[in-house]
N, C-alpha and C positions, 0 to 999 in steps of 0.2 A: 373211608375212614382215614383220618390223618395219620401218616407214618411217622415214627420216631417221636411220638408225643411223650413229653416228660412232665407236663403240667395238665391237670384236670380239675375242673370245677363243675360240679353238677348241683343245680338248684332244684330241689324236689318240692313240688307244690300240689295243691288241689288243681282240678281241671281248669286251665286257662282258656278263655275264648279263642277260637281258631284264628280270627282276624287279627289278634294281637301279636301272634308269634313271629311271622315272617319279618315285619318291621323291626321287632326286637332283635332277631338274629342279625339283620343288617347293621343295626346300631351297635350291638355288642362287638361284632367282628371289627368294625372300623375303630370304635373307641378303645377297645382293649389293646389293639395293635399300636395306636397312637400313644396310649399311656405307657406301654412298655418302652417305646422309643424315648419318650420324655424322661423316663426313669433310668435310661441308659442300660436297659436289660436286653441283651442280644437274644434273638430267637430267629427261627427260620420261617415259620408259618403259624397262622391261627385259623382254626375252624370252629364254627358254632353250630350246634344242632339243637333241634327242638321237637318235643312231643307234647301232647296236651298236658302232661304232668311233670315236665322237666325241661330245663335249659342247660345245655352242656357246652362248656368252653374247653377246647384242647389247644395246646401250643406245643410246637416241636422244637427240640434242641435249645431249650431255654437255658441261658447261661447261669452258672451258680451265683454270680455276683454282678454288680454294676461294673461297667467299664470305667476306667479312670479317665478323667478329662480335666484339662486345664482351661479355666475360664478367665476372662478379663472383666473386672468389676469397675464400674465408674463411681467415683466418690464425689464429694462436694467440690464446688469451685474453689480455686485457690484463695479468692477473696474471703469466702466463708470459712475456709479451713484454718486460717491463721489470723491471729489478732495483730494489733499494731506493733507489738513487740516481737512478732514472728513465732509466737507460741501456739501450739495446737488448740483450736477451739473445741467446744463440745460436739460440734458437727463432725469434725475429723475424728475425735476420740470415739464417738459412737460408731462411725464407719469402721474404724480399726477393730473395736471390740466385737461388733456384731459379726464381723467376718473372720475373726481370729487372725488378723494380719498385723505384723510389726510395722512401725512407721518407716523403717528403712527400706521397705519393699514398695513404697509408694513413689510413683513418678508423675511428673507434670507433663501435660500435653495440651496444645492449643487446638480448640475446636471452633466451629463456626459460631458458637455461643460464648466463646471466651476460653480462658485457661482453666482446666479441670485436673483433678487428681485421679489417677488410675492405678490399679494393682492387679496382679495375676494371682490366681489361687488354684491349687490342685484339689478338685472335689473328691471327697472321701468315697471309697467303694464299699457299699453295704451289701449284705447277703440278699439274694433275690427272695429267699423265703421270708425275710423280714418286711419286704415291700409288697409282695403279692397280696396279702390280706387287705391292704388299703385300696389296691386297685379293684379287687373283687367287691369290696364294700361300695366303692363309687359306682360300679356297674349296677349293682342291685338298686341303689338309690336313684340313679339317673336315667334308667331306661325309659324312653318317652311313651309309656302306655297311654291309651286314650283315657282310661280310668284306673284309679288305684283304690285300695280299701285298707282299713286297719281292722284287726280282729283282737278280741279280748282286750287287755289293757296295754298291748304292745304299741310302741311308737313306730315300728317299721311298717311301711305301707307297700303293697304289691297288689296286682289284680286279684290274686287269690292267696289264701294263707300258705306261707312257706312251711314245709314239714321238716326239711333237713338241708344241710350243706355237706357236700362231699368235696373236700379240697385237698389235692395231693400234688406234691412236687418231688420228683424223683422217687415216687412210690411211698413217700412219707407224708403223714398228715400235716397240713399247714394250719396252725392254730388260728381260728377265726370265730368270733361270737357276735351275733347281731340279735338284739332283743331277746337274749336268753337262748338263742338257737346256736349251739356249738357245732363246729365242723368235725367230721369224722371221715372214715374210709368206707362208709356204708351207703348203699343206694337201694331204692325200692324197685322190685320187679313189676310186672303187669298187675294193675290194681285189682283185677278179678282172679285171673288164673294163677298168678304168682305173687300174691299180696304179702310180701315179706321183705325184710331188710337183708341184703346180702353184702358181703365184704369184698371190696375191690383190693385184691392183693397186689396187683400191678396194673399200671395204666395201660400197658400193652394188651391186657386181657379184658379191658373195659367193654369193648364192642361185643366180644363173644359171650361175656358174662350176661350182658343184657339180653342177647338172643336166647340164651339158655333159660332166661326168665321172662320170655314172651314179649320183648321190646326190640323193635328196630329203631335205634336212636337217630340215624341219619335220615332226615326228612327228604333229602333228594332221592335216596334209595326207595323210601316208601312211596314217593310220588311215581317213580318209574314202575314199581311193582303194581300199584293201583291202576295206572293207565294201561299197562300191558294186560292185566287181568280183566279189566273192563272191556277192552277191545276183543279179547279172546272170547269172553263170555257172550258179548253181543253177537259175534260171528257164529257161535254155537247155536244161537236162536234163529239163524238165517237172516240176521239183520245187521245194522251198522250203528255204532254208538253215536248218540247225539252229544258230541264232545263239547265241553264247556270248561275253559281253562280256569276261570274263577272258581267254579264249583270243585274242580280237581284240587286246587290249592286248599280249599276249605276242608275237604274230606281227608287230605293229607295230614292236617293238624287236628283231626278229631279221633284218629286211630293210632295206637302205638304198635299194633300188629294187625294189619289190614287183611280182611277177607271180603270177597265179592259174592253176593247172594242174589239169586234170581227170584223175583217176586212177580205176581200177576195181579191185574185188575180186570173188572168186568168189561167186556168189549162194548157194552152199551155206552160207556163213557167216551168212546171215540167220536160220538156225535158232537162233542164239545170241540171248539177249535184247538188244534194241537198246541199252539203257542200258549194257550191257557193251561193245558195239562202239563206241558214242560215247565212253565213258570211255577205252577203249584208244586210240582215235584222238587224243583230246585230250591225255591225260596223258603218253603215251609219244612221240607223233609230232607233236603240234601240228597235226593235220588237222581239217578241218570235215566234218561229215556232212551228207547231203541227204535229206530226206523227200519221198516222192511225194505226190500230191494226196490219196491215201487215208490219209496219215499213216504209212505203212510206209516204212522206210529203203530208199533206192535202193542198188544195189550200186556206188556211186560215192563218192568222197571228193575234197575240194578241198585242194590244197596251196598255201601261200603260199611262193613261191620268191624267192630273192634274185638270181636270174638268169633270163633268158628261157627258156621251156619248151623242152625237147628230148625226144626219144624216150628218151634215156639217163636223164634225170632221172625221167621217168615210170616207166620200168621199175624203177629203183632203189627208188622209193617203194612201188610195188606189191609188189615182192619183200619189202620190210621189213614191210608191213602183213599180208602172207600169213603170215609167221612169227609175228607178234603175234597174229593171229586164231587160228592153230593152238594157240598157248598158251592163249588164252582158252577155246577149245572144250574143251581138255583139263581146265582148271580147272572149267568148268561141268559136264562129264560126271562128274568125280570128286565134286563136291558133290552131284550128283543120285543118287549110289549109296545115299544114305540120306535120310530125310525131315528137314525142319528140326527137328521136335520131337525127333527122335532125337539131335540134337546138343546139346540143352540140358544133359544131365547132364555132358557133357564140360567145361562151363564151370566145374565145381568145381575144375578143374586150371589155370584161367587167373586169375592174380592181378589184381585190380582196384587195390587199394592195401593196403600192408602192415598198415595200421590199420583198414581197412574190409573186408578179406576178399577173396574171389574174385568173379568176375563172377556166379557162381551166387548168392552172398550178396546181390549187388545186385539180381538178379532177384527174390529173395524179399522184399526191402525194397519193391520196386516193386509187387509183388502186395499186400503189406500196406497200403501207402499208397493204392493205387488202390481196393482193396476198401472202405477207410474213406470215400474220396471218393464212391463209389457209394452208400453208405448216407446220407451227408450230403446228397447231391443227390436222394435218394429214387428212384433208378433202378430199373426193373423187373429181375427176376431174369435174364431173357434178356440184357439189356444188360450187367448186372454180370458174367455169365459170359463174354461177348465181351471185356470189358475184362480179366478175369483171364487168358483165353487169350492175348490180345495181350501182356500183361505177361510171361507165361511164355515166349513165343516171341521177344520183342523183341530179345534179345541173342544169339540162337542163331547168327545169321549171322557173328558175330565169330570163330567157329571154322570158317569156310569158306575154301577156297583162294582164292575170288574176292575176299573182303574182305582176305585176307592180301596179295594182289597189289595191290588197289586199295582203300585204306582209305576213300576218298570214297564207296564203294558201300555202306557199312554202313547198314542200314535199307532202302535201295533194293533191294538184292538179296534181303534177307530178305523183303520184300513179294512179290517175284516168286516166290521159292521157296515161300512160304506158299500163294500162289494155285495154283501147280502141284501142291501137296499137297492141294488142295481145302479149305483152311481157309476160315473165314468171311471174306468180302471186307472187312467193316469191321475185323475184327481184323487182317487182312493190311495194310490201309492204315495202321493205327495203328503197325505196326512201322516204317514209313517216317516217318510224321508225328510220332512222339514225339520225334524229334531236332529238329524245327522250333521256331523259326526258326534255321537253321544260320548265317545271316548277316543283316545289317541289312535286306537287300532280300527275304529269303525270306518267303513267306506264312506266316501262322499255321495251325496244324492246323484242319481242319474236321471236324465230326461229333463227337458226344459221346464215342464210344469213343477217338478220337484225342486229343481235348482232355484227357480224364481221365488217360490214360496219359502224355501230355506234361507235365501238371501234376505227376504223381507223379515223373517223371524229374527235373524241375527242383527240386522240393522235396527229393528225395534228394540231388541235386548240391549244393544250398545247405547242407543239414545236414551232409552228408559233408565238404564242403570246409572249412566252418567248424570242424568237429570235429577236423580234422588241421592246422589253422592256415593253410590256403590261402585267405587273405582278401584281397580287392582292396585295394591301397594306392596312393593317388594315381592316376596314369594307368595303373598296372600292373594288368592283369586277365587273366592268362594262361588262365584257365579260363572266360572269357566269362560270369562270374556276373552282371554288370550286365545283359547281354542276356537272360539267363535270368530274372532277377527282373522285368525289364520285360515279358517274355513272359507271366509269371504274371498280372500286372495286366491286360495286354491280353486274354488269353484269358478271364478271369473277367468282365471288363467286356463285351467284345463277344459272348461266349458266353452271357451272362445267367446266370452261375453264382454263386449266393449261397453263399459259403463264408466262415466265420470263420477267417481265416488263423492267428490265435493258437491257437484250439482245435485246428486241424489240426497245427500244429507241436508243440504240447504232447502231442498224441496220439502223434506219431511219435518224440518226443525220446528215449524210452527205448532206441531202437535205435542210438543214437550216443553216443560218449564225451562226458561232460559235456553231454548233450543239453538238459537243463533250462536250463542257463546260456546256451545258444545262441539261445533263442527271442527274447529281447529284441533283441539286435543284428541278428538276421536280419530281424525285423519292421521295425526302423529302416532297414535296407538296402532292403527291398522298398518301404517307404514313400517313400523317396527316388525310386524309379522311378515310383511312383504320382504323385508330385508332378510329375514331368516329363511323364508321359502326359496328366495333366489339363490342364497348361499347353498342350500341343500341341493339345488339343481346344478351346482358346479360352477357358478359364475364367480369371477374374481371380485374382491371387495371394491376395487375402484370402478369396475364396470357397474356394480350395483349402485354405488354412491353417485356415479355420473347420471344414472337414470332416475333415481329416487330423490335426489336433492333438489330438483326443480319443482316448482309449484304446479304440479300436474299429477292427477290422481286416477288415471285410467290404468289399472294394474295390468290388464292384458297387454296394452301397448307398451308399458314400461318393461314388461317381461320380454316382449318381442325385441325391443331395442337392446336390452341387456344380452339376449341370446345372439342377436346379430353382431353386437360388439365382440362377444366372446368368440364367435365363429370366425369373424374377420381378423381377429387378433393375430392369427398365425399367417396371414397373407403378407407377402413381402411389401414393405413400405407403409402398411396400415398403421402400426403403432407410432411410427415416426410422423405420419400425417396427423394423427390425433394430438401428438405432442406439439406439433406446429400450430394447430388450432388453439391448444392450451396457451401457447406463447402469445398468440394474437390476443386472446381473451385476457391474459394477465396484463399485457401492456395497456389495453383499453380500460380494464377494471382499475388499475392503479391510477390512471388519469381521472376516471370518473369518481373515484373515492375522494379525491381532493377537490374536484370541480364538478359536482353532480349535475349542475344546471347549465353548464357551459354549452353553447350552441355550436354544433359541428355540421358543416355542409360540404359535401364532396363536389368538386369541379374537375372534370377530366382535363381541362386546359392547364391546371396547376401541376400535373404530373411531369417530372423532369427526368426520371430514371426509367430505363427500359424495363427493369425488373418489376417496377410498380405498374407499368402499363400492362406487362404480361399477366400480373396477378389480377388486375382489373378486368382485362379482356377475357380471362379464363372464367371467372365467376359471373361476369355480366352476360356472357354468351350462353351460360347454362342456368341463369336465374330462374327462368320459367320452369325448366325441367326440375331443378332442385325443389322449388315450391310445390310442384305437382307430386314429386316423390314423397315429400314430407306430408302433404295433405292426404295422400292415399296410404300412408304408413308403409311405404315400400323401402324398408331400411336396407335390405341387401343391395338393391340397385343403387340407392343413395350412397352407401359406403363404397361401392365399386366405382361410382363416378368420382368421389372425392379422392380416391387413391390416384386417379389420373392427374390430379392437381398437385401431387407431392413435390415434383421437381420445380413447379412454378412457385410454390410457397417457399421452398428451400432457397431458390434463387432470390426471392424478395428479401429474406432475412440475411442472406450472404452479402447483398449489394446495397441494401437500403437502410439508412438510419431513420427510424420512425420519428424519434424525438429530436428532430432537426432544430438548430438554433433559429432558423427562419420560422416564425410563428405560423405564417400562412401555409408553408410546406408541411410543417408538423400537423397542423389542424386538418389539412387535406388528407394526409396519410392516416390519421386517426379516424377521420370520417370514412375512408375507404375500408378500414378494418371493421368499423361499426356496421357499414353496409353489408359486408360479407357475412358477419356473424349474426345479423338480425334474424334471418330465417331459422337459425338453430337455437335461439334463446329458449324456446319451449320444448326443445328436443333433448339436449344433453347439457350437463354442466361440465365443461371441458376442464375446469380447474381441479376436478376430482381425479382426472386421469393421471396415473403414476407411470414413471418410466420403466 
């Protein structure tokens, strides 16, 4: 609980949905602090707490009044401020009157837009108690809840009806009234066990007063208590908690005073796949499952209750879960009446998108893309067959009763059904893995079958979404395309998959509307994710730009180049060598920019300086070796070889003037640089290297 708090606002409500509360806490904490600063009210810290029936804002060491501040005000231009006789116009008079400024305090100042009038003004200092009600009102009206409602004939909207406002500053009630609800110094206790209004005599006693009335207001404390009690209780059963962070957050915001209760279900339900039981418990009832030491589910579940456990509560929860598990068993048995493969043909009748066809059409696209990837990666025929089988089966579970009931089980239940049908284990795993990563914290697919199918899924999603206009804009990304593009880069890099993404997209483009026109923007989109991943791996911005700026889209090789650049950066002479290459490139690029079609041809007989002969002989004698190292992606050996040439390159620039007045000599030297740089054009963009 926040120490030295002298401001308190509790908004008492009916029960707010659990998913609304944490985003509201984050918003209020940020916005309230910003408003206090904007209003020049000093404070030390702000904390926001939430329970299902209250939102509480506490601030510490809030100043009694605004701080004084002198501000500079910009008035009208001099031309607009005075008429031909030099008398003040209405524009100036309005500026003076509106800001309570005398004309003698106005000064002229020249700006980039002409001469304007300016004046300084000391802002008045108002009492904090007079300003805080407006800040609270703005918070109430602007919290971005997913849905709001109005009740009775009140204009005020909120997710659930507001019952009261408790607003105190230095232990005194701050007057506030919204839609007829006036502030006071009273709050409500636990709505069942202590359902009464109690008086907050001092802000310092707020936390303890709520505890005495059955409420732990700090949701962070409730979360810790719940987790510790869940883990302790699971251990007492001889098992281990099936932890779920999302579920823990939910139950944190459905209880004001949490208790953990052990309940049981009939062991016969353990014949249902455990993922189904766990999902049923979580999504419908907010229960936690427990595994035994052997990894098998125990016939127990843990309930987070808002009241002390009783036999009545236990029996009620067990009765509900029995009904739920009976439903799950029915769905499971219905699904098992036919094999997973037998459900594929029915996908022809399930629309994926009006412009992209049915789910079956998507399956066919996945088979097409994954087959091409198998050829590109030179996979053996057995592996290619596993990939094709996985692609054929990967969407079949969308037509099962279990996925219809629990959409979160798509892929997961398909894997289980495939294994029960004695499908290949790698193909079965790919049915689940091809959706990964489902979230930011979800692991990437493992194994070549899973990775190839997952790549095919994400390539199809990108091409399909772009073809129908579903393109991320700003922060809006409803189809998680950024995550999928990032997963493409992560999988090819971490999986060692050498794939030319441009060639892959061009090969697949014909299957999508305006497919050829989609390749370039999608490559730019994926390239942005590659930039982010490379930066997260610790590479410098110029190393990343040098590798990603060229028209080459094999992200595995680009990563290896960036890594080699990064590793060699610390070697003596390497950075200077790169800058020398950049200098060669800049000289040639400047010439080509002015004369792009000018023909350059190198002739060794036209060399007149020893330093240019040395440069020519160094690179000419190593040309075949350089080409071989580039062809085999041997970047470390290549950079090691180039370091050897640093002194030769330095000597060239110290002694040779490339842009000679003699046109033949100039052209020959430019041709020499062009010949040296030619093998590196598809390797790095030297212009991106910084000093």
